[in-house]
C-alpha positions as CSV (number, residue, x, y, z in Angstrom):
1,M,133.9,27.1,134.9
2,V,136.3,29.9,135.0
3,D,138.6,29.9,137.9
4,L,138.2,32.6,140.5
5,N,141.9,33.6,140.6
6,D,142.1,33.6,136.9
7,E,139.0,35.9,136.5
8,V,140.3,38.2,139.2
9,A,143.7,38.5,137.4
10,D,142.0,39.2,134.2
11,R,139.8,42.0,135.7
12,L,143.0,43.5,137.4
13,S,144.8,43.5,134.0
14,T,142.1,45.5,132.4
15,V,142.7,48.3,134.8
16,G,146.7,47.8,134.5
17,Q,147.0,46.2,137.7
18,R,148.6,42.8,138.6
19,F,147.3,40.0,141.1
20,T,150.0,40.5,143.7
21,P,150.3,38.2,146.7
22,N,148.4,40.7,149.0
23,R,145.5,41.0,146.6
24,R,145.4,37.2,146.3
25,A,145.4,36.9,150.1
26,V,142.4,39.5,150.4
27,V,140.5,37.4,147.6
28,D,141.1,34.2,149.6
29,V,139.8,35.6,152.8
30,L,136.6,37.0,151.0
31,E,136.1,33.9,149.1
32,Q,136.0,31.9,152.5
33,A,133.8,34.5,154.3
34,E,130.1,33.7,154.7
35,R,129.3,37.5,154.9
36,P,130.8,40.9,153.9
37,L,133.8,41.6,156.1
38,T,135.3,45.0,157.5
39,I,138.9,45.5,157.1
40,A,139.4,44.6,160.6
41,E,137.9,41.2,160.0
42,I,139.9,40.8,156.8
43,L,143.0,41.4,158.9
44,E,141.9,38.9,161.5
45,E,141.6,36.2,158.9
46,S,144.8,37.0,157.0
47,D,148.4,36.2,158.0
48,G,150.8,39.2,158.2
49,L,148.9,41.7,156.2
50,A,149.3,45.2,157.0
51,Q,145.9,47.5,157.3
52,S,147.4,49.9,154.6
53,S,148.1,46.9,152.3
54,V,144.5,45.5,152.7
55,Y,143.0,49.0,152.2
56,R,145.1,49.6,149.1
57,S,144.1,46.1,147.7
58,L,140.4,46.7,148.3
59,V,140.6,49.8,146.4
60,V,142.2,48.3,143.4
61,L,140.0,45.1,143.5
62,E,137.0,47.4,143.7
63,Q,138.0,49.5,140.7
64,A,138.6,46.1,138.8
65,G,135.0,44.9,139.7
66,A,136.2,42.0,141.6
67,V,135.1,43.3,145.0
68,R,132.1,45.1,146.0
69,R,131.9,47.5,149.0
70,V,128.7,47.0,150.9
71,V,127.5,50.3,152.6
72,T,126.0,50.2,156.0
73,E,124.8,52.9,158.5
74,H,127.8,52.5,160.5
75,E,131.3,53.9,160.0
76,F,132.9,50.7,158.6
77,A,132.4,49.5,155.2
78,R,132.2,45.8,154.6
79,Y,133.6,44.0,151.5
80,E,132.6,41.0,149.7
81,L,133.6,39.3,146.2
82,A,131.6,40.8,143.3
83,E,128.3,39.1,142.9
84,D,128.9,37.8,139.5
85,L,131.9,36.0,141.1
86,T,129.6,34.4,143.6
87,D,126.0,33.5,144.0
88,H,123.2,36.0,143.9
89,H,122.1,37.0,147.2
90,H,120.7,39.9,149.3
91,H,121.8,41.2,152.6
92,L,120.3,41.8,156.1
93,V,122.0,45.1,157.7
94,C,121.6,45.7,161.5
95,I,121.2,49.3,162.3
96,R,122.4,48.8,165.8
97,C,125.6,46.5,165.7
98,G,126.3,47.0,161.8
99,T,126.4,43.3,161.1
100,V,125.7,42.4,157.6
101,E,124.4,38.9,156.8
102,D,124.0,37.4,153.3
103,V,120.5,36.0,152.5
104,P,120.2,33.7,149.5
105,A,117.8,34.8,146.8
106,S,115.0,32.2,146.5
107,E,113.4,31.7,143.1
108,A,110.0,33.2,144.4
109,L,111.7,36.3,145.6
110,E,113.6,36.7,142.3
111,R,110.4,36.3,140.2
112,S,108.6,38.9,142.4
113,M,111.6,41.3,142.1
114,H,111.8,41.0,138.3
115,R,108.1,41.7,138.1
116,A,108.4,44.8,140.4
117,I,111.4,46.0,138.5
118,S,109.8,45.5,135.1
119,A,106.9,47.6,136.2
120,I,109.2,50.5,137.5
121,D,111.2,50.3,134.1
122,E,108.2,50.6,132.2
123,M,106.9,53.4,134.4
124,T,110.0,55.3,134.5
125,G,111.8,54.6,131.2
126,F,114.8,53.2,133.3
127,H,116.9,50.5,132.1
128,T,117.7,48.1,135.0
129,H,120.9,46.1,134.7
130,H,120.9,44.3,137.9
131,H,119.4,44.8,141.5
132,R,120.4,44.5,145.2
133,L,118.2,44.1,148.1
134,D,119.2,45.2,151.5
135,L,116.8,44.9,154.4
136,V,117.8,47.2,157.1
137,G,116.6,46.5,160.6
138,L,117.7,44.8,163.8
139,C,119.5,41.4,163.9
140,R,118.4,38.6,166.1
141,R,121.0,39.5,168.8
142,C,119.9,43.1,168.9
143,A,116.3,42.8,168.6
């Protein structure tokens, strides 16, 4: 199995960037997180990183394909490691508080999704590479 840090370093090098200590710190925080995090949450979990440094690191890591931005209906984006560096999952997005929770992808759900995607591809001529499923509603706390 490929080491996460080696893979991130390789991805950064393909876009002409280095795996700096600040970028490594951001990756470490995201690796430990159980859900996508806001920049403020990344700052809370990291020691001594400046907000501007975290922002710049996330931009570069996203460009390199190591980090994915999760868009919510709120003003703050959330970030997680790119899915091909972790396990395939989906999200629950709360429209009231903005919380995003990871949901594991069960085999039954994935089989159903693949059938639906195949039907859509056949009907439209689209060629799907991968999928994301975000369920948008109210979390347990806000419901």
